[in-house]
C-alpha positions in Angstrom: -0.3 0.0 -0.1 1.1 3.5 0.1 3.6 4.4 2.2 6.3 7.3 2.5 9.8 6.3 2.8 12.5 7.6 5.5 14.3 10.5 4.6 17.6 9.0 3.5 21.0 10.9 4.2 23.8 10.4 1.8 26.9 12.9 1.9 25.3 15.4 3.9 22.4 15.9 1.2 18.6 14.9 1.8 16.5 12.9 -0.5 13.1 12.5 0.0 11.2 9.8 -2.0 7.8 9.3 -1.8 4.6 7.7 -3.6 2.3 10.4 -4.2 -1.0 11.0 -6.7 -1.7 13.5 -9.1 -3.1 15.4 -7.3 -0.7 15.7 -3.9 2.4 15.9 -6.7 0.7 19.4 -8.2 -1.1 20.7 -5.2 1.0 24.0 -4.1 3.7 22.8 -6.0 5.1 24.9 -9.3 7.6 23.2 -11.7 10.5 24.8 -14.0 12.0 22.9 -16.6 15.4 24.0 -16.7 18.0 24.9 -20.1 19.4 21.9 -20.2 16.9 19.5 -20.6 15.8 18.0 -23.8 12.9 20.0 -25.7 9.3 18.6 -25.8 9.7 15.5 -27.7 7.3 13.0 -27.0 4.9 12.5 -30.0 1.5 11.4 -31.0 1.8 7.1 -29.7 3.4 8.2 -26.4 0.5 10.6 -25.3 -1.7 8.0 -26.9 -0.5 5.1 -24.7 -0.1 7.1 -21.6 -4.0 7.8 -21.2 -5.2 4.5 -22.9 -2.7 3.0 -20.2 -4.7 4.8 -17.5 -7.9 4.0 -19.0 -7.0 0.9 -18.8 -6.0 0.8 -15.2 -9.6 2.3 -14.6 -11.3 -0.1 -16.3 -10.1 -3.1 -14.7 -10.3 -1.5 -11.3 -6.7 -1.1 -10.8 -6.3 0.6 -7.1 -3.3 2.3 -7.9 -1.7 2.6 -10.9 2.1 3.6 -11.1 3.0 6.2 -13.7 7.0 6.1 -13.0 9.5 8.2 -11.2 9.8 11.9 -11.5 13.3 13.4 -10.1 13.1 16.9 -8.4 15.9 19.5 -7.8 14.2 22.0 -4.7 14.8 25.2 -5.1 15.3 28.6 -2.9 11.6 29.3 -2.4 11.0 25.5 -2.0 7.9 25.8 -3.5 9.5 25.5 -6.8 11.2 22.7 -8.1 13.4 22.0 -11.0 12.2 18.9 -13.4 15.1 16.2 -13.6 13.6 13.3 -14.7 9.9 13.3 -15.9 9.5 16.5 -17.8 7.8 15.0 -20.4 5.1 13.1 -18.3 4.2 16.4 -16.3 3.9 18.7 -19.3 1.6 16.2 -21.4 -0.5 15.8 -17.8 -0.5 19.9 -18.1 -1.6 19.8 -21.4 -4.1 16.5 -21.0 -5.9 18.8 -18.3 -6.0 21.9 -20.3 -8.2 20.0 -22.8 -10.4 18.8 -20.7 -10.7 22.2 -19.1 -11.9 23.5 -22.8 -13.9 20.5 -23.5 -16.1 19.8 -20.1 -15.7 23.7 -20.1 -15.0 23.1 -16.8 -13.4 26.5 -15.5 -12.5 24.8 -12.2 -9.7 22.4 -13.6 -7.4 25.8 -14.7 -6.6 25.6 -10.2 -4.5 22.1 -11.3 -2.6 24.8 -14.4 -2.0 27.8 -12.6 -1.4 28.4 -8.9 -3.9 31.6 -8.5 -2.5 35.0 -6.8 -4.0 37.2 -4.6 -4.0 41.2 -6.1 -4.7 42.3 -2.9 -1.5 40.7 -1.4 0.3 41.5 -4.2 1.0 37.5 -5.2 0.9 37.1 -8.8 -0.9 34.1 -10.6 2.1 31.6 -11.3 1.7 28.8 -14.2 2.1 25.4 -13.0 5.3 24.5 -15.3 7.5 26.6 -16.6 7.8 25.5 -19.9 10.9 25.4 -22.4 11.7 28.9 -23.8 10.7 28.1 -27.0 7.0 26.8 -25.7 6.6 29.6 -23.0 4.5 31.7 -25.7 1.8 29.0 -26.7 1.9 27.7 -23.1 0.7 31.3 -22.0 -1.4 31.8 -25.0 -3.3 28.9 -25.3 -2.7 26.0 -22.7 -2.7 28.0 -19.2 -5.7 30.2 -20.9 -9.9 29.0 -20.5 -10.5 28.2 -24.2 -7.2 27.8 -25.4 -7.0 24.2 -26.5 -10.1 24.5 -28.9 -8.3 28.0 -30.4 -5.2 26.1 -31.0 -6.4 23.9 -32.9 -8.0 26.3 -35.6 -4.7 28.7 -35.2 -2.2 25.3 -35.5 -4.3 24.6 -39.1 -5.3 27.9 -40.2 -2.1 30.4 -39.6 0.7 28.1 -37.4 1.0 25.3 -40.1 4.1 24.2 -38.8 5.3 21.3 -41.3 8.2 20.7 -38.9 6.9 16.9 -37.4 10.1 17.1 -34.9 9.8 20.8 -33.9 8.5 20.7 -30.3 5.1 23.5 -31.3 4.4 20.4 -33.3 4.4 17.7 -30.4 2.1 20.3 -28.7 -0.5 20.0 -31.2 -0.2 16.2 -31.5 -1.1 15.9 -27.9 -3.7 18.8 -27.9 -5.3 16.8 -30.8 -4.6 13.2 -29.1 -6.2 14.5 -26.0 -8.9 16.1 -27.6 -10.2 12.4 -29.5 -9.8 10.9 -26.4 -11.8 12.8 -24.4 -14.9 12.7 -27.5 -14.3 8.9 -26.9 -14.9 8.6 -23.2 -18.5 7.8 -22.0 -17.4 9.4 -18.6 -15.1 12.2 -18.5 -15.1 13.0 -15.0 -14.8 9.5 -13.4 -11.6 9.5 -15.5 -10.4 12.8 -14.2 -11.2 11.3 -10.5 -8.8 8.5 -11.1 -6.8 10.2 -12.5 -6.1 12.5 -9.4 -7.0 10.3 -7.1 -5.5 6.6 -8.3 -2.4 7.8 -10.6 0.7 7.7 -9.0 4.6 8.8 -9.3 7.2 8.0 -6.4 8.6 11.7 -6.4 12.4 12.0 -5.4 13.5 15.2 -4.1 16.9 16.4 -3.6 18.4 19.7 -2.8 22.1 19.1 -4.8 21.5 19.0 -8.4 25.0 16.5 -8.3 22.9 14.2 -6.7 20.1 14.6 -8.7 22.3 13.8 -11.9 23.4 10.7 -10.5 20.0 9.1 -9.5 19.0 9.8 -12.8 21.6 8.1 -14.5 20.3 4.9 -12.1 17.0 5.6 -12.1 16.0 7.0 -15.9 14.9 4.0 -18.7 13.3 5.9 -21.3 14.5 8.3 -23.7 17.7 10.0 -24.1 20.0 9.7 -20.6 21.8 12.7 -19.2 25.6 12.8 -20.7 28.4 14.1 -19.0 28.0 17.2 -21.4 24.3 18.3 -20.1 25.8 18.1 -17.0 28.7 20.3 -17.2 26.6 22.4 -19.7 23.9 22.9 -16.6 27.0 23.6 -14.2 28.4 26.1 -16.2 25.1 27.7 -16.9 24.6 28.7 -13.7 27.5 31.0 -13.7 26.8 32.8 -16.9 24.6 36.3 -16.2 21.1 35.9 -16.6 20.6 38.1 -19.8 23.5 35.6 -21.4 21.9 32.4 -20.6 19.6 31.8 -23.7 22.5 33.2 -26.1 24.9 30.7 -24.7 22.3 27.9 -24.9 21.4 28.9 -28.6 25.0 28.3 -29.4 25.1 24.8 -27.5 22.1 23.1 -29.3 23.5 24.5 -32.4 26.8 22.4 -32.2 24.8 19.5 -30.6 22.5 20.0 -34.0 25.5 20.1 -36.5 28.2 17.5 -34.5 25.8 15.2 -32.5 25.9 14.7 -29.0 28.3 12.2 -28.9 31.0 14.4 -30.9 30.5 17.6 -28.6 31.3 15.0 -25.9 34.1 13.9 -27.7 35.0 17.6 -28.4 34.9 18.4 -24.7 36.9 15.4 -23.5 39.8 16.6 -26.4 39.6 19.8 -24.6 40.3 18.2 -21.2 43.5 16.7 -22.5 44.7 19.9 -23.7 44.1 21.7 -20.6 45.1 19.1 -18.4 48.1 17.3 -19.9 47.4 14.0 -18.7 45.4 11.2 -18.8 42.2 11.1 -17.7 41.7 9.3 -14.0 38.3 10.2 -13.3 35.2 10.6 -15.0 34.6 13.5 -17.5 32.6 15.7 -14.9 34.8 14.9 -11.8 37.6 15.8 -14.3 36.4 19.0 -15.1 36.1 19.9 -11.5 39.6 19.4 -10.7 40.5 22.0 -13.7 37.8 24.7 -12.1 40.0 23.8 -8.9 43.1 24.1 -10.2 42.2 27.5 -12.2 43.0 25.6 -15.2 40.4 27.4 -16.7 36.8 28.9 -15.0 33.4 28.0 -14.9 30.6 29.5 -16.8 31.5 32.0 -19.9 35.3 31.1 -20.0 33.9 27.2 -20.2 31.5 27.6 -23.2 33.9 29.9 -25.0 36.9 27.4 -25.0 34.4 25.1 -25.6 32.8 26.7 -28.6 35.9 27.5 -29.9 37.6 24.1 -30.1 34.1 23.0 -31.2 34.4 25.1 -34.7 37.5 23.9 -35.1 36.4 20.6 -34.9 33.7 20.8 -37.1 36.0 23.2 -40.1 39.0 20.7 -39.8 37.7 17.5 -38.9 33.7 16.4 -38.8 33.8 18.1 -42.4 37.3 19.0 -43.1 38.0 22.7 -44.9 40.9 24.5 -45.3 42.1 28.0 -47.2 44.7 29.2 -49.0 46.4 26.5 -50.8 45.8 25.0 -53.8 43.0 22.7 -54.8 45.4 19.4 -55.0 46.1 20.2 -51.4 42.4 20.7 -49.8 41.6 17.5 -51.6 44.5 15.6 -50.0 44.0 17.1 -46.1 40.1 15.9 -47.1 40.8 12.2 -48.0 43.7 12.0 -44.9 40.7 13.2 -42.3 38.7 11.1 -43.6 40.5 8.2 -43.8 41.9 8.9 -40.4 38.4 9.3 -39.1 36.8 6.4 -40.8 39.8 3.5 -40.4 41.9 4.4 -37.6 40.2 3.1 -34.2 41.6 5.9 -32.0 40.9 9.4 -32.1 44.0 10.6 -30.0 45.6 12.3 -32.7 42.4 15.0 -32.6 43.3 16.9 -29.8 47.2 18.2 -30.7 45.5 18.4 -34.6 42.6 20.9 -32.5 45.5 22.9 -30.5 48.0 23.2 -33.2 45.1 25.2 -35.3 43.9 27.2 -32.4 47.8 27.8 -31.4 49.1 29.3 -34.9 45.5 29.7 -37.1 46.9 29.1 -40.6 45.6 26.5 -43.0 49.1 25.8 -45.1 50.2 24.9 -42.0 47.7 22.6 -40.8 48.5 20.6 -43.7 51.9 20.2 -42.8 51.3 19.3 -39.8 48.8 17.0 -40.5 50.9 14.6 -42.9 53.3 15.0 -39.8 50.9 14.3 -37.0 49.0 10.9 -39.7 52.9 9.4 -39.6 54.0 9.8 -36.4 50.4 8.2 -35.1 50.3 5.5 -38.0 54.3 4.2 -36.9 53.1 4.2 -33.4 50.1 2.2 -34.2 51.9 -0.6 -36.5 54.4 -0.6 -33.2 51.8 -2.1 -31.1 51.4 1.4 -28.9 49.3 0.8 -26.0 46.1 3.7 -25.7 47.8 4.7 -22.3 51.0 5.3 -25.0 49.5 6.7 -27.5 47.6 9.4 -24.9 51.1 10.2 -23.4 52.4 11.0 -27.2 49.4 13.1 -27.8 50.3 14.9 -24.5 53.8 15.5 -25.1 52.8 16.9 -28.7 50.1 19.0 -26.9 53.5 20.7 -24.8 55.3 21.0 -27.8 52.7 22.9 -29.4 52.2 24.9 -26.3 55.8 25.6 -25.8 56.4 26.7 -29.6 56.3 30.4 -30.4 56.0 29.3 -34.7 54.1 26.4 -36.3 57.3 25.1 -38.0 58.7 24.9 -34.5 56.0 22.0 -34.1 56.4 20.8 -36.5 60.5 20.2 -37.0 60.5 19.1 -33.5 57.9 16.7 -33.4 59.8 13.9 -34.4 63.4 15.6 -33.0 62.8 13.2 -29.5 62.9 9.6 -29.8 59.3 8.0 -28.9 59.7 5.6 -25.9 57.9 2.5 -25.9 57.7 0.4 -22.5 57.2 -3.6 -22.5 56.8 -4.9 -19.0 60.6 -4.6 -17.5 62.3 -3.1 -21.3 62.2 -0.1 -23.0 62.7 0.8 -26.4 62.4 3.8 -28.5 61.2 5.0 -31.9 63.6 7.4 -33.8 61.7 8.8 -36.2 64.7 10.0 -38.0 66.0 6.6 -38.5 64.2 5.3 -42.0 65.4 1.8 -41.7 64.2 1.5 -38.2 61.0 3.2 -39.4 60.7 0.6 -42.2 61.2 -2.4 -40.3 58.6 -1.6 -37.9 56.0 -1.5 -41.3 57.3 -4.6 -42.5 56.9 -6.3 -39.6 53.3 -5.5 -40.0 53.3 -5.6 -43.9 54.9 -9.2 -44.1 52.6 -10.7 -41.4 51.0 -13.5 -42.7 47.7 -12.4 -40.9 48.2 -8.4 -42.3 44.8 -9.0 -43.4 43.0 -9.5 -40.6 45.5 -7.7 -38.2 43.8 -5.2 -35.9 40.4 -6.7 -36.6 41.4 -6.1 -40.6 41.2 -1.8 -40.1 45.3 -1.9 -40.8 44.9 -3.1 -44.2 41.7 -1.4 -45.3 44.5 2.2 -44.0 47.1 1.0 -45.4 46.1 -0.3 -49.1 43.1 3.3 -49.2 46.1 5.0 -48.3 48.5 3.7 -51.1 45.6 4.7 -53.1 45.1 8.1 -52.0 49.1 8.8 -52.8 48.6 6.8 -56.2 45.3 8.9 -57.8 45.5 11.9 -55.8 42.3 13.9 -56.0 40.4 11.6 -58.3 40.3 9.3 -55.2 37.4 10.5 -53.3 34.9 8.2 -54.9 35.6 5.4 -52.3 33.9 8.0 -49.7 30.1 7.0 -50.3 31.1 3.4 -49.4 30.0 2.3 -46.3 31.9 -1.2 -46.2 34.8 -1.3 -47.3 36.2 -5.4 -47.9 39.6 -6.5 -48.3 39.6 -9.3 -51.4 42.4 -11.2 -52.4 44.6 -10.5 -55.5 44.6 -14.0 -57.2 41.4 -16.2 -57.2 41.8 -19.0 -54.4 41.8 -21.6 -56.7 44.1 -20.4 -59.8 43.9 -21.9 -62.9 45.5 -21.4 -66.1 47.6 -18.4 -66.6 47.3 -18.0 -63.3 49.9 -21.2 -62.3 52.6 -19.7 -65.1 52.7 -16.0 -64.2 52.7 -16.7 -60.0 55.3 -19.3 -58.7 52.9 -21.4 -55.5 55.3 -19.7 -52.8 54.4 -16.2 -54.3 50.9 -16.9 -54.6 51.0 -17.5 -51.3 51.9 -14.6 -50.3 49.3 -13.0 -52.1 
């Protein structure tokens, strides 16, 4: 049955966990959707499933219908709560109540949509949920206004006509239309409302610290997109941005998320950490940046965002969609092919932080072109020399340090191979001397002459080597491979050669091909 859990104290943080019905969840509470949350993204299928499941539970006579967990962070006024998890469900419930208010012409439902103010006491009426910025106006005009959902359907069909079916305003239209159709099919809408308020329950979890909320979110959340380290860092740093500038920084963040994708933007943040810390990561990304903040390597707020945006722009233009200017067409094409090959076929990305930092330091496309080919040589040789992940990141950090110490770009290029690269194997140490052509040749041949060459590194090494050779032979005519999703390596000779094949190639030679 219904019970209230005792407060749990962990690391001086009070976590309140309680089962509450919709009535008690909304009564006397205000909610705010924080800027870091994903936009309103539920669609018609989600809305239909929500009301159908509640009605099925009601029709089955279930005393309690559990709608999931809502995770809240208590704000300073102790009346308003930041929604860390559950914003899609809570927002949908508010829209549902607005539709029932208008279809029943029942103004009493308005108290569940707004917290009534008092003009004599100077207390303003406040909307139950402060929604996403791009939905605040339509919610105020249509959802929180009596008769608004009826007007919204007419306005959407006659004037708004939003054709982007992935936009939040279109999802709002789907919600209103779905709930309107659902209401029209109900035999007893008031009984449904009684069940909704009294028998539909959430587990409401309230915390006082955002860090605790994020940890709980990642444990509890099983729906939709999980909060990433990038989401957490965005939230922590937005708190330090002046109020009048928050929206602009949030907008820029969203643009990079859309251009690069969430995963690649988080990768960029990780690359920035490597550049700033100059050491291998020992903790999770959020904790690593907390250390950087406390060590004054970077400041929270605007400096964090400006730094990430700067590197994200470089990543976008020089790695993700590589473009160079001020050099010949042949060089532009060669750079694009090289970066594409490295992105697609090198099974690591340790070469990216030095490339990003080199361009930020010297801001010159012609020297970046030269540096990129030297960088590829370095990391490809280290790959062939079986560098471990730790050894590769150490090599990357050493190069980043050289870039920071050098006054000119050519100084980096001239010095990056001066010091032999040490490779440790158990108690033994050996050095790669990049100025020694014979040593480099032996490292390469140890792989090229391997009988298992075509399966080395999961077959990636053979693909990379053959495509790289193709690039050198064909130049700017080479990019035709780029549209091929799967690159396979086939035998040059038939597996069972016949006729002239046997005359041209002796048995020993055939076995090597």
